[in-house]
N, CA, C, O and the ligand as a Tripos MOL2 file, in Angstrom:
@<TRIPOS>MOLECULE
protein
  265   263    67     0     0
PROTEIN
NO_CHARGES

@<TRIPOS>ATOM
      1 N         118.8990  138.1920   94.6300 N.3       1 MET1
      2 CA        117.6220  138.7300   95.0910 C.3       1 MET1
      3 C         117.7360  139.1530   96.5490 C.2       1 MET1
      4 O         118.1900  138.3950   97.4060 O.2       1 MET1
      5 N         117.3160  140.3660   96.7990 N.am      2 ASN2
      6 CA        117.5130  140.9420   98.1210 C.3       2 ASN2
      7 C         116.1860  141.0490   98.8750 C.2       2 ASN2
      8 O         115.4420  142.0180   98.7200 O.2       2 ASN2
      9 N         115.9140  140.0510   99.6770 N.am      3 VAL3
     10 CA        114.6760  140.0340  100.4490 C.3       3 VAL3
     11 C         115.0200  140.1970  101.9200 C.2       3 VAL3
     12 O         115.9110  139.5210  102.4350 O.2       3 VAL3
     13 N         114.3110  141.0950  102.5960 N.am      4 ARG4
     14 CA        114.5790  141.3280  104.0120 C.3       4 ARG4
     15 C         113.3420  141.0610  104.8510 C.2       4 ARG4
     16 O         112.2110  141.0860  104.3650 O.2       4 ARG4
     17 N         113.5960  140.8040  106.1210 N.am      5 VAL5
     18 CA        112.4800  140.6180  107.0470 C.3       5 VAL5
     19 C         111.6270  141.8850  107.0490 C.2       5 VAL5
     20 O         112.1580  142.9920  107.1440 O.2       5 VAL5
     21 N         110.3400  141.7310  106.9470 N.am      6 GLY6
     22 CA        109.4300  142.8680  106.9210 C.3       6 GLY6
     23 C         108.9410  143.2030  105.5220 C.2       6 GLY6
     24 O         107.9250  143.8770  105.3500 O.2       6 GLY6
     25 N         109.6750  142.7250  104.5220 N.am      7 ASP7
     26 CA        109.2050  142.9260  103.1510 C.3       7 ASP7
     27 C         107.9460  142.0870  102.9130 C.2       7 ASP7
     28 O         107.6510  141.1280  103.6260 O.2       7 ASP7
     29 N         107.2270  142.5030  101.8770 N.am      8 ARG8
     30 CA        106.1000  141.6770  101.4370 C.3       8 ARG8
     31 C         106.4370  141.1130  100.0690 C.2       8 ARG8
     32 O         107.0460  141.7860   99.2380 O.2       8 ARG8
     33 N         106.0420  139.8960   99.8490 N.am      9 LEU9
     34 CA        106.3060  139.2600   98.5670 C.3       9 LEU9
     35 C         104.9900  138.9580   97.8660 C.2       9 LEU9
     36 O         104.0510  138.4080   98.4420 O.2       9 LEU9
     37 N         104.9670  139.3420   96.6040 N.am     10 LYS10
     38 CA        103.8340  138.9210   95.7780 C.3      10 LYS10
     39 C         104.3090  137.7140   94.9800 C.2      10 LYS10
     40 O         105.2940  137.7970   94.2470 O.2      10 LYS10
     41 N         103.6240  136.6190   95.1180 N.am     11 MET11
     42 CA        104.0800  135.3740   94.5240 C.3      11 MET11
     43 C         103.3180  135.0340   93.2560 C.2      11 MET11
     44 O         102.1520  135.3830   93.0780 O.2      11 MET11
     45 N         104.0410  134.3270   92.3750 N.am     12 LYS12
     46 CA        103.3990  133.8860   91.1270 C.3      12 LYS12
     47 C         102.3480  132.8090   91.4180 C.2      12 LYS12
     48 O         101.3070  132.7260   90.7670 O.2      12 LYS12
     49 N         102.6680  131.9890   92.4270 N.am     13 LYS13
     50 CA        101.7670  130.8980   92.7530 C.3      13 LYS13
     51 C         101.0480  131.2200   94.0610 C.2      13 LYS13
     52 O         101.6960  131.3730   95.0960 O.2      13 LYS13
     53 N          99.7470  131.3240   94.0310 N.am     14 PRO14
     54 CA         99.0390  131.6910   95.2610 C.3      14 PRO14
     55 C          98.9990  130.5700   96.2790 C.2      14 PRO14
     56 O          99.1480  129.3930   95.9500 O.2      14 PRO14
     57 N          98.7920  130.9650   97.5230 N.am     15 HIS15
     58 CA         98.5460  130.0410   98.6280 C.3      15 HIS15
     59 C          97.2270  129.3080   98.3570 C.2      15 HIS15
     60 O          96.3750  129.8250   97.6350 O.2      15 HIS15
     61 N          97.0490  128.1160   98.9240 N.am     16 PRO16
     62 CA         95.7800  127.4120   98.7240 C.3      16 PRO16
     63 C          94.5410  128.2440   99.0800 C.2      16 PRO16
     64 O          93.4570  127.9940   98.5540 O.2      16 PRO16
     65 N          94.6980  129.2210   99.9620 N.am     17 CYS17
     66 CA         93.5520  130.0560  100.3510 C.3      17 CYS17
     67 C          93.2230  131.1030   99.2970 C.2      17 CYS17
     68 O          92.1810  131.7520   99.3790 O.2      17 CYS17
     69 N          94.0930  131.2780   98.3100 N.am     18 GLY18
     70 CA         93.8280  132.2560   97.2480 C.3      18 GLY18
     71 C          94.6660  133.5130   97.3550 C.2      18 GLY18
     72 O          94.7630  134.2760   96.3940 O.2      18 GLY18
     73 N          95.2790  133.7430   98.5230 N.am     19 GLY19
     74 CA         96.1220  134.9400   98.6950 C.3      19 GLY19
     75 C          97.4590  134.7790   97.9890 C.2      19 GLY19
     76 O          98.0200  133.6840   97.9570 O.2      19 GLY19
     77 N          97.9720  135.8700   97.4240 N.am     20 ASP20
     78 CA         99.2790  135.7690   96.7580 C.3      20 ASP20
     79 C         100.2900  136.7630   97.3430 C.2      20 ASP20
     80 O         101.3550  136.9810   96.7650 O.2      20 ASP20
     81 N          99.9530  137.3610   98.4910 N.am     21 VAL21
     82 CA        100.8720  138.2850   99.1530 C.3      21 VAL21
     83 C         101.2880  137.6820  100.4960 C.2      21 VAL21
     84 O         100.4550  137.2230  101.2790 O.2      21 VAL21
     85 N         102.6070  137.6960  100.7400 N.am     22 PHE22
     86 CA        103.1500  137.0740  101.9460 C.3      22 PHE22
     87 C         104.0810  138.0510  102.6620 C.2      22 PHE22
     88 O         104.8130  138.7970  102.0110 O.2      22 PHE22
     89 N         104.0580  138.0530  103.9790 N.am     23 ASP23
     90 CA        104.9990  138.8240  104.7890 C.3      23 ASP23
     91 C         106.2090  137.9630  105.1100 C.2      23 ASP23
     92 O         106.0700  136.7850  105.4400 O.2      23 ASP23
     93 N         107.3970  138.5500  105.0140 N.am     24 VAL24
     94 CA        108.6210  137.8140  105.3100 C.3      24 VAL24
     95 C         108.9040  137.8870  106.8100 C.2      24 VAL24
     96 O         109.0710  138.9740  107.3630 O.2      24 VAL24
     97 N         108.9580  136.7270  107.4630 N.am     25 LEU25
     98 CA        109.2080  136.6620  108.9050 C.3      25 LEU25
     99 C         110.6490  136.3010  109.2120 C.2      25 LEU25
    100 O         111.1890  136.7020  110.2430 O.2      25 LEU25
    101 N         111.2770  135.5390  108.3110 N.am     26 ARG26
    102 CA        112.6510  135.0980  108.5430 C.3      26 ARG26
    103 C         113.3020  134.7990  107.2050 C.2      26 ARG26
    104 O         112.6740  134.2450  106.3040 O.2      26 ARG26
    105 N         114.5660  135.1720  107.0870 N.am     27 VAL27
    106 CA        115.3010  134.8430  105.8730 C.3      27 VAL27
    107 C         116.5040  133.9810  106.2370 C.2      27 VAL27
    108 O         116.9250  133.9310  107.3920 O.2      27 VAL27
    109 N         117.0430  133.3090  105.2380 N.am     28 GLY28
    110 CA        118.1610  132.4010  105.4760 C.3      28 GLY28
    111 C         118.1140  131.3160  104.4220 C.2      28 GLY28
    112 O         117.6290  131.5350  103.3120 O.2      28 GLY28
    113 N         118.6140  130.1580  104.7690 N.am     29 LEU29
    114 CA        118.5210  129.0360  103.8260 C.3      29 LEU29
    115 C         117.0640  128.6690  103.5860 C.2      29 LEU29
    116 O         116.6580  128.3310  102.4740 O.2      29 LEU29
    117 N         116.3000  128.7440  104.6530 N.am     30 ASP30
    118 CA        114.8540  128.6320  104.5390 C.3      30 ASP30
    119 C         114.2310  129.9730  104.8750 C.2      30 ASP30
    120 O         114.6640  130.6600  105.8000 O.2      30 ASP30
    121 N         113.2220  130.3320  104.1210 N.am     31 PHE31
    122 CA        112.4590  131.5340  104.4130 C.3      31 PHE31
    123 C         111.2070  131.1350  105.1680 C.2      31 PHE31
    124 O         110.5890  130.1120  104.8740 O.2      31 PHE31
    125 N         110.8370  131.9520  106.1430 N.am     32 ARG32
    126 CA        109.5220  131.7650  106.7550 C.3      32 ARG32
    127 C         108.6530  132.9440  106.3240 C.2      32 ARG32
    128 O         108.9840  134.1040  106.5700 O.2      32 ARG32
    129 N         107.5700  132.6290  105.6940 N.am     33 ILE33
    130 CA        106.6820  133.6760  105.2220 C.3      33 ILE33
    131 C         105.2730  133.4190  105.7380 C.2      33 ILE33
    132 O         104.8890  132.2840  106.0190 O.2      33 ILE33
    133 N         104.5090  134.5150  105.8560 N.am     34 ARG34
    134 CA        103.1450  134.3780  106.3760 C.3      34 ARG34
    135 C         102.1630  134.9280  105.3490 C.2      34 ARG34
    136 O         102.2900  136.0610  104.8860 O.2      34 ARG34
    137 N         101.2160  134.1250  105.0170 N.am     35 CYS35
    138 CA        100.1860  134.5360  104.0740 C.3      35 CYS35
    139 C          99.4200  135.7220  104.6660 C.2      35 CYS35
    140 O          98.9140  135.6550  105.7860 O.2      35 CYS35
    141 N          99.3450  136.8180  103.8810 N.am     36 ALA36
    142 CA         98.6880  138.0310  104.3830 C.3      36 ALA36
    143 C          97.1740  137.8640  104.4280 C.2      36 ALA36
    144 O          96.4760  138.6400  105.0800 O.2      36 ALA36
    145 N          96.6810  136.8650  103.7430 N.am     37 LYS37
    146 CA         95.2330  136.6910  103.7070 C.3      37 LYS37
    147 C          94.7220  135.8130  104.8410 C.2      37 LYS37
    148 O          93.7990  136.1930  105.5610 O.2      37 LYS37
    149 N          95.3260  134.6340  104.9980 N.am     38 CYS38
    150 CA         94.8010  133.7030  106.0010 C.3      38 CYS38
    151 C          95.6780  133.6420  107.2500 C.2      38 CYS38
    152 O          95.2630  133.0820  108.2650 O.2      38 CYS38
    153 N          96.8930  134.2130  107.1910 N.am     39 GLY39
    154 CA         97.7330  134.2990  108.3770 C.3      39 GLY39
    155 C          98.5490  133.0610  108.6790 C.2      39 GLY39
    156 O          99.2010  132.9940  109.7210 O.2      39 GLY39
    157 N          98.5300  132.0840  107.7940 N.am     40 ARG40
    158 CA         99.3030  130.8720  108.0380 C.3      40 ARG40
    159 C         100.7810  131.0610  107.6990 C.2      40 ARG40
    160 O         101.1170  131.7560  106.7400 O.2      40 ARG40
    161 N         101.6530  130.4490  108.4780 N.am     41 ASP41
    162 CA        103.0960  130.4990  108.2270 C.3      41 ASP41
    163 C         103.5060  129.3620  107.3020 C.2      41 ASP41
    164 O         102.9690  128.2570  107.3780 O.2      41 ASP41
    165 N         104.4610  129.6490  106.4300 N.am     42 VAL42
    166 CA        105.0010  128.6190  105.5470 C.3      42 VAL42
    167 C         106.5170  128.7190  105.5560 C.2      42 VAL42
    168 O         107.0730  129.8170  105.5550 O.2      42 VAL42
    169 N         107.1900  127.5620  105.5640 N.am     43 MET43
    170 CA        108.6350  127.5290  105.3930 C.3      43 MET43
    171 C         108.9370  127.1290  103.9490 C.2      43 MET43
    172 O         108.4240  126.1300  103.4450 O.2      43 MET43
    173 N         109.7750  127.9260  103.3020 N.am     44 VAL44
    174 CA        110.1190  127.6300  101.9150 C.3      44 VAL44
    175 C         111.6260  127.7590  101.7360 C.2      44 VAL44
    176 O         112.2080  128.7590  102.1550 O.2      44 VAL44
    177 N         112.2770  126.7580  101.1160 N.am     45 PRO45
    178 CA        113.7130  126.8750  100.8460 C.3      45 PRO45
    179 C         113.9910  128.0710   99.9350 C.2      45 PRO45
    180 O         113.2220  128.3480   99.0140 O.2      45 PRO45
    181 N         115.0890  128.7750  100.1940 N.am     46 ARG46
    182 CA        115.4420  129.9610   99.4220 C.3      46 ARG46
    183 C         115.4740  129.6860   97.9070 C.2      46 ARG46
    184 O         114.9640  130.4730   97.1100 O.2      46 ARG46
    185 N         116.0810  128.5610   97.5360 N.am     47 ALA47
    186 CA        116.2170  128.2550   96.1080 C.3      47 ALA47
    187 C         114.8550  128.1800   95.4290 C.2      47 ALA47
    188 O         114.7090  128.4860   94.2460 O.2      47 ALA47
    189 N         113.8740  127.7670   96.2050 N.am     48 ARG48
    190 CA        112.5520  127.6100   95.6200 C.3      48 ARG48
    191 C         111.7870  128.9260   95.5970 C.2      48 ARG48
    192 O         111.0880  129.2320   94.6310 O.2      48 ARG48
    193 N         111.9220  129.6880   96.6510 N.am     49 ILE49
    194 CA        111.1370  130.9190   96.7580 C.3      49 ILE49
    195 C         111.5620  131.9200   95.6830 C.2      49 ILE49
    196 O         110.7340  132.6600   95.1520 O.2      49 ILE49
    197 N         112.8430  131.9370   95.3720 N.am     50 GLU50
    198 CA        113.3340  132.9410   94.4240 C.3      50 GLU50
    199 C         112.7130  132.7680   93.0400 C.2      50 GLU50
    200 O         112.5370  133.7350   92.2980 O.2      50 GLU50
    201 N         112.3920  131.5500   92.7130 N.am     51 ARG51
    202 CA        111.7610  131.3210   91.4030 C.3      51 ARG51
    203 C         110.3060  131.7460   91.3900 C.2      51 ARG51
    204 O         109.7250  131.9560   90.3250 O.2      51 ARG51
    205 N         109.7190  131.8730   92.5590 N.am     52 HIS52
    206 CA        108.2770  132.1100   92.6230 C.3      52 HIS52
    207 C         107.8980  133.5450   92.9750 C.2      52 HIS52
    208 O         106.7160  133.8900   93.0120 O.2      52 HIS52
    209 N         108.9060  134.3800   93.2330 N.am     53 ILE53
    210 CA        108.5910  135.7650   93.5880 C.3      53 ILE53
    211 C         108.2460  136.5620   92.3320 C.2      53 ILE53
    212 O         108.9810  136.5490   91.3440 O.2      53 ILE53
    213 N         107.1260  137.2430   92.3970 N.am     54 LYS54
    214 CA        106.7060  138.0960   91.2900 C.3      54 LYS54
    215 C         107.1600  139.5260   91.5530 C.2      54 LYS54
    216 O         107.7100  140.1830   90.6690 O.2      54 LYS54
    217 N         106.9270  140.0050   92.7700 N.am     55 GLN55
    218 CA        107.3140  141.3660   93.1440 C.3      55 GLN55
    219 C         107.7340  141.3820   94.5990 C.2      55 GLN55
    220 O         107.2300  140.6150   95.4200 O.2      55 GLN55
    221 N         108.6830  142.2850   94.9080 N.am     56 ILE56
    222 CA        109.0510  142.5360   96.2990 C.3      56 ILE56
    223 C         108.5070  143.9030   96.6770 C.2      56 ILE56
    224 O         108.7920  144.8980   96.0110 O.2      56 ILE56
    225 N         107.7300  143.9480   97.7390 N.am     57 ILE57
    226 CA        107.2220  145.2140   98.2420 C.3      57 ILE57
    227 C         107.9620  145.4950   99.5470 C.2      57 ILE57
    228 O         107.6770  144.8710  100.5680 O.2      57 ILE57
    229 N         108.9200  146.4420   99.5180 N.am     58 PRO58
    230 CA        109.7680  146.6700  100.6900 C.3      58 PRO58
    231 C         108.9460  147.1400  101.9030 C.2      58 PRO58
    232 O         107.8920  147.7600  101.7610 O.2      58 PRO58
    233 N         109.4610  146.8260  103.0880 N.am     59 ALA59
    234 CA        108.8020  147.2320  104.3240 C.3      59 ALA59
    235 C         108.5450  148.7300  104.3150 C.2      59 ALA59
    236 O         109.4380  149.5140  103.9950 O.2      59 ALA59
    237 N         107.3390  149.1270  104.6610 N.am     60 GLY60
    238 CA        107.0030  150.5380  104.7710 C.3      60 GLY60
    239 C         106.6490  151.2040  103.4540 C.2      60 GLY60
    240 O         106.3860  152.4060  103.4220 O.2      60 GLY60
    241 N         106.6390  150.4440  102.3680 N.am     61 GLU61
    242 CA        106.2730  151.0240  101.0720 C.3      61 GLU61
    243 C         105.0720  150.3070  100.5030 C.2      61 GLU61
    244 O         104.8730  149.1120  100.7210 O.2      61 GLU61
    245 N         104.2890  151.0490   99.7800 N.am     62 GLU62
    246 CA        103.1150  150.4500   99.1500 C.3      62 GLU62
    247 C         103.4270  149.9930   97.7450 C.2      62 GLU62
    248 O         102.8310  149.0450   97.2320 O.2      62 GLU62
    249 N         104.3810  150.6880   97.1230 N.am     63 GLU63
    250 CA        104.6890  150.3940   95.7260 C.3      63 GLU63
    251 C         105.7290  149.2980   95.6190 C.2      63 GLU63
    252 O         106.6810  149.2720   96.3980 O.2      63 GLU63
    253 N         105.5660  148.4030   94.6770 N.am     64 PRO64
    254 CA        106.5600  147.3440   94.4820 C.3      64 PRO64
    255 C         107.8860  147.8840   93.9580 C.2      64 PRO64
    256 O         107.9160  148.8580   93.2060 O.2      64 PRO64
    257 N         108.9770  147.2460   94.3600 N.am     65 ARG65
    258 CA        110.3060  147.6300   93.9160 C.3      65 ARG65
    259 C         110.5890  147.0450   92.5260 C.2      65 ARG65
    260 O         111.3820  147.5920   91.7610 O.2      65 ARG65
    261 N         109.9510  145.9670   92.2270 N.am     66 VAL66
    262 CA        110.0580  145.1760   90.9930 C.3      66 VAL66
    263 C         111.4360  144.5320   90.8790 C.2      66 VAL66
    264 O         111.7100  143.8290   89.9060 O.2      66 VAL66
    265 ZN         96.7220  131.7680  102.8060 Zn       67 ZN67
@<TRIPOS>BOND
     1     1     2 1
     2     2     3 1
     3     3     4 2
     4     3     5 am
     5     5     6 1
     6     6     7 1
     7     7     8 2
     8     7     9 am
     9     9    10 1
    10    10    11 1
    11    11    12 2
    12    11    13 am
    13    13    14 1
    14    14    15 1
    15    15    16 2
    16    15    17 am
    17    17    18 1
    18    18    19 1
    19    19    20 2
    20    19    21 am
    21    21    22 1
    22    22    23 1
    23    23    24 2
    24    23    25 am
    25    25    26 1
    26    26    27 1
    27    27    28 2
    28    27    29 am
    29    29    30 1
    30    30    31 1
    31    31    32 2
    32    31    33 am
    33    33    34 1
    34    34    35 1
    35    35    36 2
    36    35    37 am
    37    37    38 1
    38    38    39 1
    39    39    40 2
    40    39    41 am
    41    41    42 1
    42    42    43 1
    43    43    44 2
    44    43    45 am
    45    45    46 1
    46    46    47 1
    47    47    48 2
    48    47    49 am
    49    49    50 1
    50    50    51 1
    51    51    52 2
    52    51    53 am
    53    53    54 1
    54    54    55 1
    55    55    56 2
    56    55    57 am
    57    57    58 1
    58    58    59 1
    59    59    60 2
    60    59    61 am
    61    61    62 1
    62    62    63 1
    63    63    64 2
    64    63    65 am
    65    65    66 1
    66    66    67 1
    67    67    68 2
    68    67    69 am
    69    69    70 1
    70    70    71 1
    71    71    72 2
    72    71    73 am
    73    73    74 1
    74    74    75 1
    75    75    76 2
    76    75    77 am
    77    77    78 1
    78    78    79 1
    79    79    80 2
    80    79    81 am
    81    81    82 1
    82    82    83 1
    83    83    84 2
    84    83    85 am
    85    85    86 1
    86    86    87 1
    87    87    88 2
    88    87    89 am
    89    89    90 1
    90    90    91 1
    91    91    92 2
    92    91    93 am
    93    93    94 1
    94    94    95 1
    95    95    96 2
    96    95    97 am
    97    97    98 1
    98    98    99 1
    99    99   100 2
   100    99   101 am
   101   101   102 1
   102   102   103 1
   103   103   104 2
   104   103   105 am
   105   105   106 1
   106   106   107 1
   107   107   108 2
   108   107   109 am
   109   109   110 1
   110   110   111 1
   111   111   112 2
   112   111   113 am
   113   113   114 1
   114   114   115 1
   115   115   116 2
   116   115   117 am
   117   117   118 1
   118   118   119 1
   119   119   120 2
   120   119   121 am
   121   121   122 1
   122   122   123 1
   123   123   124 2
   124   123   125 am
   125   125   126 1
   126   126   127 1
   127   127   128 2
   128   127   129 am
   129   129   130 1
   130   130   131 1
   131   131   132 2
   132   131   133 am
   133   133   134 1
   134   134   135 1
   135   135   136 2
   136   135   137 am
   137   137   138 1
   138   138   139 1
   139   139   140 2
   140   139   141 am
   141   141   142 1
   142   142   143 1
   143   143   144 2
   144   143   145 am
   145   145   146 1
   146   146   147 1
   147   147   148 2
   148   147   149 am
   149   149   150 1
   150   150   151 1
   151   151   152 2
   152   151   153 am
   153   153   154 1
   154   154   155 1
   155   155   156 2
   156   155   157 am
   157   157   158 1
   158   158   159 1
   159   159   160 2
   160   159   161 am
   161   161   162 1
   162   162   163 1
   163   163   164 2
   164   163   165 am
   165   165   166 1
   166   166   167 1
   167   167   168 2
   168   167   169 am
   169   169   170 1
   170   170   171 1
   171   171   172 2
   172   171   173 am
   173   173   174 1
   174   174   175 1
   175   175   176 2
   176   175   177 am
   177   177   178 1
   178   178   179 1
   179   179   180 2
   180   179   181 am
   181   181   182 1
   182   182   183 1
   183   183   184 2
   184   183   185 am
   185   185   186 1
   186   186   187 1
   187   187   188 2
   188   187   189 am
   189   189   190 1
   190   190   191 1
   191   191   192 2
   192   191   193 am
   193   193   194 1
   194   194   195 1
   195   195   196 2
   196   195   197 am
   197   197   198 1
   198   198   199 1
   199   199   200 2
   200   199   201 am
   201   201   202 1
   202   202   203 1
   203   203   204 2
   204   203   205 am
   205   205   206 1
   206   206   207 1
   207   207   208 2
   208   207   209 am
   209   209   210 1
   210   210   211 1
   211   211   212 2
   212   211   213 am
   213   213   214 1
   214   214   215 1
   215   215   216 2
   216   215   217 am
   217   217   218 1
   218   218   219 1
   219   219   220 2
   220   219   221 am
   221   221   222 1
   222   222   223 1
   223   223   224 2
   224   223   225 am
   225   225   226 1
   226   226   227 1
   227   227   228 2
   228   227   229 am
   229   229   230 1
   230   230   231 1
   231   231   232 2
   232   231   233 am
   233   233   234 1
   234   234   235 1
   235   235   236 2
   236   235   237 am
   237   237   238 1
   238   238   239 1
   239   239   240 2
   240   239   241 am
   241   241   242 1
   242   242   243 1
   243   243   244 2
   244   243   245 am
   245   245   246 1
   246   246   247 1
   247   247   248 2
   248   247   249 am
   249   249   250 1
   250   250   251 1
   251   251   252 2
   252   251   253 am
   253   253   254 1
   254   254   255 1
   255   255   256 2
   256   255   257 am
   257   257   258 1
   258   258   259 1
   259   259   260 2
   260   259   261 am
   261   261   262 1
   262   262   263 1
   263   263   264 2
@<TRIPOS>SUBSTRUCTURE
     1 MET1         2 RESIDUE 1 A MET
     2 ASN2         6 RESIDUE 1 A ASN
     3 VAL3        10 RESIDUE 1 A VAL
     4 ARG4        14 RESIDUE 1 A ARG
     5 VAL5        18 RESIDUE 1 A VAL
     6 GLY6        22 RESIDUE 1 A GLY
     7 ASP7        26 RESIDUE 1 A ASP
     8 ARG8        30 RESIDUE 1 A ARG
     9 LEU9        34 RESIDUE 1 A LEU
    10 LYS10       38 RESIDUE 1 A LYS
    11 MET11       42 RESIDUE 1 A MET
    12 LYS12       46 RESIDUE 1 A LYS
    13 LYS13       50 RESIDUE 1 A LYS
    14 PRO14       54 RESIDUE 1 A PRO
    15 HIS15       58 RESIDUE 1 A HIS
    16 PRO16       62 RESIDUE 1 A PRO
    17 CYS17       66 RESIDUE 1 A CYS
    18 GLY18       70 RESIDUE 1 A GLY
    19 GLY19       74 RESIDUE 1 A GLY
    20 ASP20       78 RESIDUE 1 A ASP
    21 VAL21       82 RESIDUE 1 A VAL
    22 PHE22       86 RESIDUE 1 A PHE
    23 ASP23       90 RESIDUE 1 A ASP
    24 VAL24       94 RESIDUE 1 A VAL
    25 LEU25       98 RESIDUE 1 A LEU
    26 ARG26      102 RESIDUE 1 A ARG
    27 VAL27      106 RESIDUE 1 A VAL
    28 GLY28      110 RESIDUE 1 A GLY
    29 LEU29      114 RESIDUE 1 A LEU
    30 ASP30      118 RESIDUE 1 A ASP
    31 PHE31      122 RESIDUE 1 A PHE
    32 ARG32      126 RESIDUE 1 A ARG
    33 ILE33      130 RESIDUE 1 A ILE
    34 ARG34      134 RESIDUE 1 A ARG
    35 CYS35      138 RESIDUE 1 A CYS
    36 ALA36      142 RESIDUE 1 A ALA
    37 LYS37      146 RESIDUE 1 A LYS
    38 CYS38      150 RESIDUE 1 A CYS
    39 GLY39      154 RESIDUE 1 A GLY
    40 ARG40      158 RESIDUE 1 A ARG
    41 ASP41      162 RESIDUE 1 A ASP
    42 VAL42      166 RESIDUE 1 A VAL
    43 MET43      170 RESIDUE 1 A MET
    44 VAL44      174 RESIDUE 1 A VAL
    45 PRO45      178 RESIDUE 1 A PRO
    46 ARG46      182 RESIDUE 1 A ARG
    47 ALA47      186 RESIDUE 1 A ALA
    48 ARG48      190 RESIDUE 1 A ARG
    49 ILE49      194 RESIDUE 1 A ILE
    50 GLU50      198 RESIDUE 1 A GLU
    51 ARG51      202 RESIDUE 1 A ARG
    52 HIS52      206 RESIDUE 1 A HIS
    53 ILE53      210 RESIDUE 1 A ILE
    54 LYS54      214 RESIDUE 1 A LYS
    55 GLN55      218 RESIDUE 1 A GLN
    56 ILE56      222 RESIDUE 1 A ILE
    57 ILE57      226 RESIDUE 1 A ILE
    58 PRO58      230 RESIDUE 1 A PRO
    59 ALA59      234 RESIDUE 1 A ALA
    60 GLY60      238 RESIDUE 1 A GLY
    61 GLU61      242 RESIDUE 1 A GLU
    62 GLU62      246 RESIDUE 1 A GLU
    63 GLU63      250 RESIDUE 1 A GLU
    64 PRO64      254 RESIDUE 1 A PRO
    65 ARG65      258 RESIDUE 1 A ARG
    66 VAL66      262 RESIDUE 1 A VAL
    67 ZN67       265 GROUP 0 **** ****
């Protein structure tokens, strides 16, 4: 799975605030993502995030790459 900083991720499991779209702030062993709805940052291990990604929306694009 190819996720880059600046991409947006649509997740299968929403944030407690109800938002399911996250901006990627950092990639690596741990990903840092920010909820696009409430603005909170979350750290998620790569192994875990990959199972929960529904769609990747590349930086600068509106349409999902799928
Ligand atoms: Zn949120």
